[in-house]
Backbone bond lengths (Angstrom), bond angles and torsions (degrees), N, CA, C in turn:
res aa  C-N    CA-C-N  psi(-1)  N-CA   C-N-CA  omega(-1)  CA-C   N-CA-C  phi
1 M - - - 1.495 - - 1.438 111.21 -
2 S 1.280 117.12 146.39 1.465 121.81 -179.77 1.475 113.97 -75.14
3 A 1.339 114.64 154.73 1.520 117.42 176.47 1.477 110.44 -79.05
4 C 1.385 112.77 149.54 1.456 121.50 -178.50 1.415 109.72 -146.51
5 N 1.309 119.10 161.77 1.519 124.92 -179.99 1.485 110.86 -87.45
6 H 1.239 126.72 92.17 1.407 129.48 175.62 1.504 110.71 -157.12
7 P 1.312 121.71 158.87 1.394 123.28 171.27 1.535 114.47 -48.30
8 S 1.205 121.46 158.02 1.470 121.11 178.87 1.504 108.17 -69.53
9 L 1.333 114.61 157.22 1.451 123.12 -178.66 1.611 108.53 -56.05
10 E 1.238 114.01 -44.02 1.424 122.53 -176.69 1.564 110.30 -62.91
11 D 1.352 115.91 -46.96 1.462 119.82 173.62 1.515 112.56 -56.86
12 L 1.300 114.86 -50.92 1.457 117.58 -178.38 1.596 110.69 -59.35
13 V 1.327 113.83 -43.85 1.484 114.48 -176.74 1.641 108.22 -67.43
14 S 1.222 115.22 -35.44 1.495 118.83 -179.17 1.482 112.06 -67.06
15 Q 1.328 116.56 -41.37 1.463 123.24 177.68 1.555 106.66 -63.77
16 A 1.295 116.30 -49.60 1.441 119.86 -175.66 1.529 112.95 -63.35
17 Q 1.362 116.85 -40.06 1.423 121.99 176.68 1.522 110.43 -65.58
18 A 1.336 115.03 -42.50 1.496 114.36 179.35 1.481 111.28 -65.07
19 R 1.318 118.03 -36.54 1.520 118.49 -174.23 1.558 106.58 -79.83
20 S 1.258 122.84 -27.63 1.465 120.47 -172.38 1.487 112.95 -104.79
21 G 1.390 115.39 -16.37 1.509 121.27 -174.46 1.470 114.81 76.81
22 V 1.354 119.36 16.91 1.392 124.16 179.94 1.572 111.15 -83.93
23 S 1.250 119.34 131.68 1.442 120.45 -174.61 1.544 111.51 -81.70
24 R 1.311 116.38 156.05 1.451 124.03 -178.59 1.535 110.82 -52.49
25 A 1.315 116.00 -31.13 1.518 122.82 -170.40 1.575 105.36 -67.16
26 K 1.325 114.87 -26.81 1.508 114.86 -175.30 1.514 111.78 -82.56
27 L 1.315 123.79 -9.62 1.396 128.03 175.13 1.594 109.30 -84.87
28 T 1.349 111.92 76.67 1.441 118.54 -175.34 1.522 110.90 -66.88
29 E 1.278 119.03 170.03 1.422 124.83 -176.70 1.538 109.10 -65.30
30 P 1.362 124.54 -42.75 1.387 121.53 175.93 1.515 113.67 -64.16
31 R 1.301 117.83 -38.03 1.499 119.63 171.99 1.504 114.61 -61.43
32 R 1.372 116.02 -41.97 1.410 118.12 177.66 1.520 111.68 -67.17
33 Q 1.255 122.93 -34.17 1.403 128.07 -178.86 1.585 109.48 -69.70
34 V 1.307 112.71 -42.98 1.531 115.88 175.63 1.472 110.88 -62.88
35 L 1.306 118.69 -42.10 1.438 125.10 179.28 1.488 108.47 -58.16
36 E 1.315 117.07 -50.22 1.531 119.83 -178.38 1.425 114.16 -62.33
37 L 1.385 116.26 -34.89 1.501 120.01 176.54 1.531 109.48 -66.42
38 L 1.361 116.58 -39.61 1.477 116.48 -178.14 1.588 107.03 -71.70
39 L 1.278 117.62 -36.23 1.493 119.87 -177.91 1.576 110.81 -62.67
40 H 1.312 115.26 -34.75 1.387 117.03 -175.85 1.527 113.58 -98.78
41 A 1.283 119.90 2.04 1.370 123.20 177.88 1.551 113.13 -77.83
42 E 1.306 118.15 138.71 1.459 120.07 -179.98 1.530 111.23 -78.00
43 Q 1.265 116.47 -23.81 1.518 121.39 177.91 1.547 108.62 -133.06
44 P 1.364 114.44 161.43 1.423 117.20 171.22 1.519 110.90 -52.29
45 L 1.311 115.06 151.38 1.514 121.48 -175.92 1.555 106.40 -121.10
46 R 1.336 114.61 137.89 1.434 118.05 170.06 1.535 110.55 -81.32
47 A 1.278 116.92 163.33 1.490 121.17 -174.33 1.463 110.13 -58.11
48 Y 1.386 120.03 -40.25 1.486 119.02 -177.00 1.433 111.46 -73.95
49 E 1.315 120.94 -26.87 1.469 122.45 171.06 1.507 112.17 -65.57
50 L 1.310 115.97 -38.31 1.432 118.53 175.09 1.528 112.75 -71.08
51 L 1.292 118.65 -30.39 1.399 125.07 178.36 1.596 104.83 -64.71
52 D 1.283 115.45 -49.94 1.514 120.67 -177.57 1.570 109.90 -63.59
53 R 1.300 115.65 -40.71 1.485 116.93 -175.46 1.494 112.32 -72.00
54 L 1.405 113.93 -38.81 1.475 119.02 176.27 1.515 112.38 -65.33
55 S 1.312 115.30 -40.10 1.461 119.38 -179.00 1.539 108.64 -61.42
56 V 1.402 116.25 -43.95 1.386 116.32 179.79 1.583 111.72 -69.18
57 E 1.291 117.13 -39.54 1.487 117.94 178.83 1.557 110.97 -61.85
58 R 1.319 116.23 -39.74 1.467 118.54 -179.93 1.567 111.32 -78.63
59 G 1.337 116.20 -24.63 1.447 116.45 -172.96 1.499 116.56 80.82
60 S 1.371 115.47 10.39 1.444 120.24 175.74 1.496 107.25 -149.55
61 K 1.373 112.90 163.06 1.446 118.37 -176.24 1.528 111.55 -70.94
62 V 1.348 112.32 139.80 1.492 120.32 179.48 1.505 104.48 -110.85
63 D 1.291 114.43 140.86 1.539 117.86 178.31 1.473 112.00 -87.01
64 P 1.368 118.34 140.68 1.463 124.18 179.87 1.576 111.98 -45.39
65 P 1.360 118.65 -45.73 1.559 112.17 -175.16 1.569 109.52 -60.15
66 T 1.347 121.58 -26.27 1.424 122.05 178.69 1.442 111.62 -57.05
67 I 1.404 117.09 -47.58 1.356 125.41 -177.30 1.506 112.19 -69.99
68 Y 1.278 117.95 -42.89 1.492 124.08 -179.48 1.499 109.41 -66.30
69 R 1.309 121.59 -41.34 1.469 124.44 175.10 1.500 111.46 -60.98
70 A 1.321 114.75 -48.10 1.521 122.06 179.61 1.551 109.05 -58.23
71 L 1.379 116.61 -48.84 1.459 120.41 -177.15 1.500 108.96 -63.80
72 E 1.300 117.74 -41.98 1.529 119.13 -179.50 1.466 111.75 -60.65
73 F 1.347 115.62 -44.74 1.485 119.75 175.62 1.531 111.94 -56.41
74 L 1.363 112.59 -55.79 1.463 117.43 -174.03 1.602 112.20 -58.80
75 V 1.348 113.76 -36.22 1.429 116.76 179.94 1.621 107.88 -69.86
76 D 1.294 113.48 -44.59 1.472 116.72 -179.48 1.461 117.17 -57.74
77 I 1.314 115.60 -37.00 1.457 116.85 -179.84 1.509 113.20 -96.48
78 G 1.322 118.07 6.00 1.439 126.98 171.89 1.545 118.04 83.62
79 L 1.358 113.30 16.75 1.512 117.26 176.04 1.529 113.52 -85.48
80 A 1.311 117.53 -9.57 1.444 125.18 178.01 1.472 115.30 -141.65
81 H 1.262 119.86 155.33 1.459 126.66 175.76 1.495 109.41 -117.71
82 R 1.279 116.17 139.15 1.488 118.09 170.64 1.526 105.83 -100.19
83 L 1.293 115.32 125.44 1.479 122.95 -179.63 1.587 105.55 -96.78
84 D 1.308 114.04 101.51 1.468 117.84 -174.01 1.519 116.67 -59.70
85 S 1.397 114.23 -37.65 1.423 119.16 177.78 1.551 115.53 -63.00
86 L 1.346 117.21 -26.18 1.405 119.44 179.63 1.525 109.14 -108.16
87 N 1.274 121.04 -3.63 1.442 124.77 -171.91 1.507 109.84 45.94
88 A 1.307 116.05 50.11 1.456 126.15 -177.73 1.541 112.89 -139.39
89 Y 1.268 116.19 172.77 1.508 123.12 -175.23 1.471 109.35 -126.68
90 R 1.329 114.67 151.43 1.530 122.35 168.92 1.411 109.11 -142.32
91 A 1.271 120.64 153.73 1.378 127.00 176.39 1.514 112.65 -70.57
92 C 1.313 113.37 148.29 1.538 115.71 177.19 1.512 106.78 -105.50
93 V 1.304 113.30 126.96 1.484 121.27 -176.48 1.499 113.22 -112.98
94 H 1.431 113.04 3.67 1.483 118.13 -176.22 1.531 109.88 -112.89
95 L 1.267 114.06 51.85 1.464 116.63 -176.67 1.591 112.83 -70.76
96 D 1.294 114.62 -20.20 1.458 118.77 -178.05 1.446 113.17 -85.07
97 V 1.399 118.43 -10.35 1.398 123.72 179.71 1.541 112.13 -90.13
98 K 1.331 120.97 123.25 1.410 120.12 179.92 1.471 113.55 -105.13
99 T 1.313 115.22 64.96 1.455 124.18 -178.18 1.550 109.69 -145.45
100 T 1.285 118.65 164.80 1.439 125.65 178.02 1.531 103.18 -69.87
101 H 1.256 113.51 148.62 1.462 117.07 171.42 1.584 109.28 -124.44
102 V 1.338 114.37 146.65 1.421 118.98 -176.39 1.569 104.44 -109.28
103 F 1.360 118.68 133.71 1.420 121.53 179.68 1.532 106.04 -102.27
104 L 1.292 115.31 122.38 1.510 124.11 178.48 1.538 102.16 -93.29
105 V 1.317 115.44 111.36 1.520 119.33 -176.48 1.554 109.58 -108.69
106 C 1.256 112.70 119.35 1.574 116.51 -179.22 1.560 107.22 -83.43
107 T 1.385 112.02 122.08 1.412 116.61 179.80 1.494 113.69 -73.14
108 V 1.270 120.22 -14.19 1.464 127.66 -177.33 1.549 108.42 -85.90
109 C 1.297 117.20 -61.36 1.548 124.63 -172.51 1.480 114.90 -99.45
110 S 1.373 117.22 -15.62 1.432 123.53 -179.02 1.563 112.15 75.76
111 Q 1.288 116.60 7.10 1.510 118.67 177.61 1.562 105.85 -65.30
112 V 1.326 113.78 149.19 1.478 120.16 178.01 1.461 109.76 -126.88
113 E 1.326 119.11 131.62 1.486 121.70 173.18 1.586 107.27 -116.64
114 E 1.256 115.58 132.96 1.438 122.67 -179.51 1.494 111.54 -103.41
115 L 1.367 117.43 121.05 1.479 120.70 -176.24 1.499 109.79 -126.50
116 P 1.402 115.61 138.61 1.454 113.16 171.66 1.503 115.49 -67.19
117 A 1.312 119.45 151.39 1.366 126.88 -176.09 1.562 111.45 -134.35
118 D 1.302 116.22 69.81 1.374 122.17 -169.71 1.526 109.34 -59.05
119 G 1.356 117.68 -51.90 1.455 124.04 -175.20 1.515 112.09 -59.90
120 V 1.366 116.42 -35.88 1.398 119.95 176.91 1.503 114.52 -73.14
121 S 1.338 120.76 -29.22 1.433 122.73 175.64 1.532 106.05 -61.92
122 A 1.281 123.11 -49.20 1.407 120.28 -171.86 1.553 110.36 -69.84
123 T 1.352 121.39 -32.23 1.344 122.97 179.51 1.611 110.77 -72.87
124 L 1.295 115.62 -36.34 1.465 118.87 177.29 1.559 110.72 -68.37
125 A 1.331 113.36 -39.88 1.504 118.21 179.91 1.506 108.50 -62.80
126 A 1.232 119.07 -46.17 1.560 125.94 175.45 1.537 110.97 -54.21
127 L 1.351 111.97 -52.68 1.542 115.02 179.69 1.475 113.69 -57.07
128 A 1.413 113.02 -44.33 1.547 118.99 -178.51 1.544 109.52 -63.79
129 A 1.373 113.39 -45.84 1.510 117.27 -175.72 1.466 108.95 -67.81
130 G 1.348 123.14 -34.43 1.503 122.08 178.92 1.494 112.31 -70.79
131 A 1.385 115.60 -20.97 1.515 116.34 173.53 1.457 114.04 -99.90
132 L 1.376 116.87 12.37 1.490 125.16 -178.50 1.527 108.51 54.43
133 F 1.319 115.79 45.28 1.543 121.48 -176.54 1.472 105.12 -117.07
134 K 1.325 116.75 135.59 1.414 126.72 175.23 1.499 112.69 -107.32
135 P 1.333 118.36 96.99 1.471 118.10 -175.54 1.582 108.42 -71.70
136 L 1.344 112.35 147.00 1.503 117.45 -179.39 1.528 105.07 -95.54
137 D 1.305 119.78 -27.31 1.490 124.58 -175.80 1.510 107.42 -155.22
138 V 1.369 112.68 138.87 1.470 121.17 172.91 1.533 109.65 -112.39
139 H 1.185 116.14 121.85 1.476 120.10 -169.08 1.575 111.29 -140.37
140 I 1.298 118.32 102.98 1.430 119.22 -176.74 1.427 111.49 -117.12
141 E 1.384 113.77 127.85 1.492 121.97 177.37 1.533 110.38 -120.81
142 L 1.329 113.06 130.14 1.480 119.48 174.08 1.510 107.58 -110.12
143 R 1.338 118.73 119.63 1.434 121.62 179.89 1.446 110.12 -94.15
144 G 1.327 121.02 141.84 1.485 120.73 177.75 1.480 107.50 175.96
145 R 1.345 117.84 -151.29 1.437 123.53 -177.35 1.494 111.15 -119.53
146 C 1.351 114.51 129.52 1.506 119.80 -174.56 1.469 110.01 -77.12
147 K 1.364 118.15 171.84 1.426 123.09 -176.70 1.605 110.31 -64.20
148 R 1.272 119.66 -27.21 1.460 119.46 179.07 1.531 115.47 -77.43
149 C 1.313 114.45 -26.98 1.442 122.64 -177.35 1.568 111.51 -92.08
């Protein structure tokens, strides 16, 4: 796998486990492998792209439920994000930041940039509180054209 600039896998897993209360035993080998693929990917990956890559890496066919279970777990504990507009996933490397993030999704090259949105967090929290609504997840995607395109 290629090198990339992110916290180590162990650091990310430790942060996620501390934040979610999930024990190390629950980070199975398939989940770890899917997370590593996401961490080293240059762009968000769809489930079937992960399926193909993991099958190549293992040298044997991987069943779709393995990927979907791993992705569900990684999203649930905050180690991955599902980008609805791309129907794809990317690793989360900002576990220490307690704010909403906005995903800038380029419709030309599919690159995604993740930016903190402190002011947006407060506004959304106030709107939800005013409606007596308790959000489970805050996920904001802006689609457009990146600076390279």
